[in-house]
C-alpha positions as CSV (number, residue, x, y, z in Angstrom):
1,M,-28.9,-16.0,72.2
2,F,-29.4,-12.3,71.5
3,D,-27.9,-10.8,68.4
4,E,-25.8,-7.6,68.6
5,G,-28.7,-5.3,67.5
6,A,-31.2,-6.8,69.9
7,P,-31.8,-4.5,72.9
8,A,-30.9,-5.7,76.3
9,S,-34.4,-4.5,77.5
10,V,-35.9,-7.2,75.3
11,A,-33.6,-9.8,76.9
12,E,-35.0,-8.7,80.3
13,V,-38.5,-9.7,79.2
14,F,-37.2,-13.2,78.5
15,R,-35.3,-13.3,81.8
16,A,-38.4,-12.2,83.7
17,R,-40.2,-15.3,82.4
18,G,-37.4,-17.5,83.6
19,H,-35.6,-18.1,80.3
20,V,-31.8,-18.3,80.1
21,V,-30.4,-15.4,78.0
22,I,-27.0,-15.2,76.3
23,L,-26.1,-11.7,75.1
24,H,-24.0,-11.2,72.0
25,G,-21.2,-9.5,73.9
26,E,-20.9,-12.3,76.3
27,V,-19.8,-14.8,73.7
28,L,-18.8,-12.9,70.5
29,E,-16.9,-9.8,69.5
30,Q,-18.7,-6.8,68.2
31,G,-19.2,-6.7,64.4
32,V,-18.8,-10.4,63.7
33,P,-20.6,-11.7,60.6
34,D,-24.2,-12.9,60.9
35,K,-23.2,-16.4,59.8
36,L,-20.9,-16.7,62.8
37,V,-23.8,-15.5,65.1
38,C,-26.0,-18.2,63.6
39,K,-23.3,-20.9,64.1
40,T,-22.8,-19.8,67.7
41,A,-26.6,-20.0,68.4
42,L,-26.7,-23.5,66.8
43,R,-23.7,-24.7,68.8
44,N,-25.3,-23.5,72.0
45,S,-28.7,-25.0,71.1
46,A,-30.1,-21.5,71.5
47,I,-32.9,-19.6,69.9
48,L,-31.5,-16.6,68.1
49,V,-33.3,-13.3,68.9
50,A,-32.6,-10.6,66.4
51,V,-33.7,-7.1,65.4
52,D,-32.3,-7.4,61.9
53,A,-34.0,-7.9,58.6
54,D,-30.8,-9.3,57.1
55,M,-31.0,-12.2,59.6
56,K,-34.4,-13.3,58.3
57,R,-33.0,-13.4,54.7
58,L,-29.9,-15.3,55.9
59,I,-32.0,-17.9,57.8
60,H,-34.4,-18.3,54.9
61,R,-31.7,-18.5,52.3
62,Y,-29.5,-20.9,54.2
63,G,-32.2,-22.8,56.0
64,T,-34.8,-24.0,53.4
65,A,-33.2,-24.9,50.1
66,P,-31.5,-28.4,50.3
67,Q,-28.2,-27.1,48.9
68,H,-28.2,-24.4,51.7
69,A,-29.3,-26.4,54.6
70,R,-26.6,-25.1,56.9
71,F,-29.1,-23.3,59.2
72,K,-32.1,-25.5,58.8
73,H,-32.3,-26.3,62.5
74,L,-31.6,-22.7,63.7
75,S,-34.5,-21.3,65.7
76,L,-35.2,-17.5,65.2
77,I,-37.3,-14.9,66.9
78,R,-37.0,-11.7,64.8
79,F,-38.3,-8.3,65.8
80,G,-39.1,-5.9,62.9
81,C,-39.7,-3.0,65.2
82,N,-37.5,-0.5,67.2
83,G,-36.3,-1.2,70.8
84,P,-39.1,0.4,72.9
85,M,-41.8,-1.2,70.7
86,A,-39.8,-4.5,70.7
87,V,-40.0,-4.7,74.5
88,E,-43.8,-4.3,74.4
89,R,-44.3,-6.7,71.6
90,A,-42.1,-9.3,73.4
91,K,-44.3,-9.0,76.5
92,Q,-47.4,-9.3,74.3
93,A,-46.1,-12.3,72.3
94,M,-44.4,-14.2,75.2
95,E,-47.2,-16.8,75.6
96,L,-47.3,-17.4,71.9
97,I,-43.5,-17.8,71.8
98,E,-43.6,-20.3,74.6
99,A,-46.4,-22.2,73.0
100,E,-44.6,-22.3,69.7
101,W,-41.5,-23.6,71.4
102,L,-43.4,-26.4,73.0
103,F,-44.9,-27.3,69.6
104,T,-41.4,-27.4,68.0
105,Q,-40.1,-29.6,70.8
106,A,-42.8,-32.2,70.0
107,K,-41.6,-32.5,66.4
108,A,-37.9,-33.4,65.9
109,A,-37.6,-31.8,62.5
110,R,-39.2,-28.5,63.5
111,R,-37.5,-25.2,64.4
112,L,-39.0,-22.1,66.0
113,W,-39.3,-19.2,63.7
114,I,-41.4,-16.2,64.7
115,D,-41.5,-12.7,63.1
116,I,-42.8,-10.0,65.3
117,D,-43.6,-6.6,63.9
118,N,-45.5,-3.5,65.1
119,H,-48.8,-4.7,63.9
120,W,-48.5,-8.5,63.4
121,I,-46.9,-11.7,64.6
122,K,-46.1,-14.5,62.2
123,T,-45.0,-18.0,62.9
124,H,-43.4,-20.2,60.3
125,R,-44.2,-23.9,60.7
């Protein structure tokens, strides 16, 4: 599921690889709180794709501490770069994204969490 700020051009990179894409506007109103976006992704068993630093903080805060385990199963791919660069980085990272997804599927308690920036890619296991 693509967050509101994630460019549709990045979604096309995922579609080109055969992945099902849910755009924010297809299921949610514009401007809804990030917590609702996260809940919607969870309900749809979708990986949340975001270009939003706040989303990373929200997932970390509400996903790791036991008292905030609300989003502990939410999978996230977060781009920390602008739209045109995000498209190129998505193309460059796609094999890694797919490999990490397969890894998470083999472990019931794992979630996918990847941060992609201009100069680095970081996976959280």
